[in-house]
C-alpha positions in Angstrom: 17.2 10.9 16.6 13.9 12.6 16.9 10.9 10.9 15.2 8.3 13.5 16.2 6.0 14.6 13.4 7.0 11.7 11.1 5.0 8.8 9.7 7.0 5.6 10.2 6.7 1.8 10.3 6.5 0.5 13.9 6.9 -3.1 14.9 4.1 -3.6 17.5 4.0 -6.6 19.8 1.9 -9.6 18.6 1.9 -8.5 15.0 3.7 -10.1 12.0 4.5 -7.0 9.9 5.4 -3.4 10.8 2.5 -1.0 10.8 2.3 2.7 9.8 2.0 5.2 12.6 2.2 8.9 12.9 4.4 9.9 15.8 2.7 13.0 17.2 4.8 13.9 20.2 7.1 12.6 22.9 6.3 12.6 26.6 8.7 13.7 29.4 9.4 10.1 30.3 10.6 9.4 26.7 7.5 7.5 25.4 5.8 8.4 22.2 2.2 9.4 21.5 1.1 7.9 18.1 -1.9 7.9 15.9 -3.1 5.2 13.5 -4.4 5.9 10.0 -8.1 5.1 9.5 -9.3 2.4 7.1 -9.6 3.7 3.6 -7.0 6.4 3.7 -4.6 6.1 0.8 -0.9 5.7 1.5 0.0 8.6 -0.7 -2.3 10.8 1.4 -0.7 10.0 4.8 2.0 12.7 4.6 -0.7 15.4 4.5 -1.4 14.6 8.2 -5.1 15.6 8.1 -6.8 15.2 11.5 -9.7 13.4 9.9 -7.4 10.7 8.3 -6.1 9.5 11.7 -7.7 7.9 14.8 -7.3 9.0 18.4 -3.9 9.5 20.1 -2.5 6.5 21.9 0.6 5.6 23.9 3.1 3.5 22.0 3.9 0.2 23.8 7.2 -0.1 25.5 8.1 -3.2 23.5 7.4 -1.5 20.1 10.3 -0.8 17.8 10.6 1.9 15.2 11.7 0.4 11.9 13.8 2.1 9.3 12.2 1.5 5.9 14.3 -0.9 3.8 16.0 -2.7 6.7 13.0 -4.8 7.5 10.5 -6.3 5.1 9.6 -9.6 3.5 12.7 -10.8 1.8 12.5 -13.8 -0.5 14.4 -16.7 0.8 16.7 -18.6 -1.6 14.9 -21.9 -1.2 11.4 -20.7 -1.7 8.8 -22.9 -3.3 7.9 -20.5 -6.1 10.7 -20.2 -8.6 10.7 -18.3 -11.9 12.5 -21.1 -13.7 9.8 -23.7 -13.3 7.0 -23.9 -15.9 3.4 -23.9 -14.8 1.3 -26.7 -16.0 -1.8 -25.9 -17.9 -4.9 -27.9 -17.0 -7.1 -29.4 -19.8 -10.8 -29.1 -19.5 -12.5 -32.4 -18.8 -15.5 -33.1 -21.0 -18.6 -33.9 -19.0 -20.6 -37.1 -19.6 -23.7 -35.2 -20.7 -22.0 -33.6 -23.6 -20.5 -36.8 -24.8 -23.9 -38.6 -24.7 -25.5 -35.8 -26.9 -22.8 -36.3 -29.5 -23.5 -40.1 -29.8 -27.2 -39.6 -30.5 
């Protein structure tokens, strides 16, 4: 499958979550040249592929994996701490000592 010209999530080494990368071209040896979106560029504007929205061209690491959207992501585990069935406790405000002294006078 050819990924050239597409904006995809890539699992890079030493990162927790997949990152968006624009795959610009493929070298003769089979490695990809990628570009990273600059900070402040909206996700909805990435598909426009403006040159000013992306950084310099870099070589994708050998250990990087291209992720199909939907197969990887943060899935909620069944035994997670936060559950929708538990009620949250509301905290009461504690009255300060100064306010109680003023009332007694």
